[in-house]
C-alpha positions as CSV (number, residue, x, y, z in Angstrom):
1,Y,5.5,-9.8,10.2
2,M,4.9,-6.3,8.4
3,E,2.7,-5.8,5.7
4,P,4.5,-5.2,2.5
5,F,5.2,-1.7,1.6
6,A,3.0,-0.6,4.6
7,S,5.3,2.2,5.4
8,L,5.4,3.8,1.9
9,P,3.0,6.6,1.3
10,L,0.2,5.9,-1.2
11,P,-1.1,8.6,-3.3
12,Q,-4.9,9.2,-2.4
13,S,-6.0,8.7,-6.0
14,V,-4.4,5.2,-6.1
15,F,-5.9,4.4,-2.7
16,D,-9.4,5.5,-3.9
17,A,-9.1,3.6,-7.2
18,E,-8.1,0.4,-5.4
19,F,-10.8,0.8,-2.6
20,K,-13.4,1.1,-5.3
21,K,-12.1,-1.9,-7.2
22,T,-12.0,-4.0,-3.9
23,Q,-15.5,-2.8,-2.9
24,K,-16.8,-3.8,-6.2
25,L,-15.2,-7.2,-6.2
26,G,-16.3,-7.7,-2.6
27,Q,-20.0,-6.8,-3.4
28,H,-19.8,-9.5,-6.4
29,W,-18.6,-12.2,-3.9
30,L,-21.2,-11.1,-1.3
31,K,-23.9,-11.6,-3.9
32,Q,-22.6,-14.9,-4.8
33,L,-22.6,-16.1,-1.2
34,R,-26.0,-14.8,-0.5
35,A,-27.4,-16.6,-3.6
36,R,-26.1,-19.8,-2.1
37,G,-27.9,-19.1,1.2
38,I,-24.6,-18.1,3.2
39,V,-25.3,-15.4,5.6
40,S,-22.4,-12.9,5.0
41,E,-21.4,-9.4,5.3
42,L,-18.6,-7.5,3.5
43,L,-16.3,-5.4,5.8
44,I,-13.6,-3.0,4.5
45,D,-11.4,-1.6,7.2
46,K,-9.5,1.6,5.9
47,K,-8.0,2.3,9.5
48,S,-6.0,-0.7,10.5
49,S,-2.2,-0.4,9.8
50,R,-2.0,-4.1,9.1
51,I,-4.4,-6.0,6.9
52,T,-4.3,-9.1,9.2
53,E,-5.0,-7.0,12.2
54,G,-8.0,-5.4,10.6
55,I,-9.4,-8.7,9.5
56,L,-9.0,-10.2,13.1
57,S,-10.3,-7.0,14.7
58,A,-13.4,-7.0,12.5
59,A,-14.1,-10.6,13.3
60,R,-13.9,-9.9,17.1
61,R,-16.2,-6.8,16.7
62,K,-18.8,-8.7,14.7
63,K,-18.5,-11.8,17.0
64,A,-17.8,-13.9,13.7
65,G,-18.0,-17.6,13.9
66,I,-15.7,-18.1,10.8
67,I,-13.5,-15.8,8.7
68,A,-13.5,-16.2,4.9
69,V,-10.5,-14.8,2.9
70,V,-9.9,-14.9,-0.7
71,S,-6.4,-16.0,-1.8
72,T,-5.3,-14.3,-4.9
73,T,-1.5,-14.0,-4.7
74,G,0.4,-16.7,-6.6
75,K,3.6,-18.4,-5.6
76,I,5.9,-15.5,-6.8
77,G,3.8,-12.8,-5.2
78,T,3.7,-14.8,-2.0
79,T,7.4,-15.3,-1.9
80,L,8.2,-11.7,-2.4
81,M,5.5,-10.1,-0.4
82,G,4.2,-12.6,2.1
83,S,0.6,-13.7,2.5
84,V,-2.1,-12.0,4.3
85,T,-4.2,-15.4,4.1
86,R,-1.1,-17.2,5.7
87,Q,-1.0,-14.6,8.6
88,V,-4.8,-14.9,9.1
89,L,-4.5,-18.7,9.3
90,R,-1.6,-18.5,11.9
91,E,-3.1,-15.7,14.0
92,S,-6.9,-16.4,13.9
93,P,-8.6,-18.2,16.9
94,L,-11.5,-18.8,14.6
95,P,-11.8,-21.3,11.6
96,V,-10.7,-19.7,8.4
97,W,-12.2,-20.5,5.0
98,V,-9.8,-19.8,2.2
99,V,-11.4,-19.3,-1.2
100,H,-9.3,-19.5,-4.4
101,P,-11.3,-17.7,-7.1
102,R,-11.4,-19.0,-10.6
């Protein structure tokens, strides 16, 4: 499995904009979890070449008991590009909590 478009260069400005957007959304979810008493931490890995690899590596480093992932790709996107969530579910030795945002 290869992350879609992983070998294509991404302009730094696009990367920075997407990173900020992801970070803001992650902070929102983190706040929601903590408000419900769920101990959680937001990790954004910029170094891994595969998204799935980065998620599993971070879980090992942090000695996580569960991995929570947000599934945002619809049926068409999943068909065309694959699903990071599906790869995490297949490869993770830990339980995976899949969240579908409203």
